[in-house]
N, C-alpha and C positions, 0 to 999 in steps of 0.2 A: 837737861844738857842745853848748852848754848852753842851757837856757831856764828861767831862774829869775827870776820877777818881783820877788823880794825882795832880790836882790843886784845891785849896780851892775855895769856893764860892766867897769869898772876892777877890781873885786874878783874877778871871774871870770877875766878875760882876763890880767891882769898879776900879781895877788897870789895867785890861787888855783890855777886849773887849767890855764892856758895855752891855753884854747879860747875860741871866740867865744860870747858870751852874747846870744842873739837873742830878740826878742819872739815869741810863739807864731805870730803871723800872718806872720812872715818865715821860719819853718822850712820848708825844702824837703823833698825826698824822702829818707827814711832807711831803713836796713836794720833798725833796731831802736830801741825806746824803753825807757829805764830811768826809771821813776817813783820817785825817791828819797824825796820828801816830797809827800804828798797836799795840796798847796796848793789852796785853794778855786777858784783860776783853772783848775786842771786837772780836779778832780773834779766841777766843774759840768757837765762833759761825760760822756756815756755812753762806755763803752769803745769802742764802734763808731765814735764820732766821730773817733778817732785814726787810723782806717784811711786817711784821706786823705793822711797823711804818709808812707806806705810805698811804696817801690818793691817789686818782687817779691823776696821773701825765699826762704830754703831751702824747697824743695817747695811754693812758693807761699804759705807761711804768714808771718804777721807776728809777729816776735819782740817780746814785751812783758814786761819784768822789772818787777815791782811789789814793791819792797822791803818795804813795810809791809803788803802784802796787802789793799789797799783794795777792789779789784774782786773779783768772784766768779769763782773759777778755773773752775768748771764752765761758766758762761756764756761766759767768755772763750774757752775751748777750743771750745765749740759754734759760736762766731762766727768760727772760723778763726785765732785767735791761738795762737802758741806761747808760752804763759803760764807764767811762773815767779815764785814769791814766796818770801820767806824765812820 
C-alpha cells in the first residue's frame, strides 16, 4: 500500500505502482514503513507517532526506512526502530 497525499488514487493504483493509495488515517498494521518523501503531512509527526501503525516486526522492532534521512537515526534506534537511511 502507499500513502501519498499529493498523488491521486488513480495515479498510484492504475498508472504508477499497482498498489492502493490510502489516506494516513486508513492505514492498518504494517511490517515496515518507507518514507520516500518527507511531505509536511508526515514530518508534522514525531517518529514515535508512527509506532501505532506497526504489528510486531523482527525481534519486536519496527522497520523504518527514511530515504532522505529526515529523522535522527540515533533517536530512532533508541526508540526501538530498526532505522535505515540513504
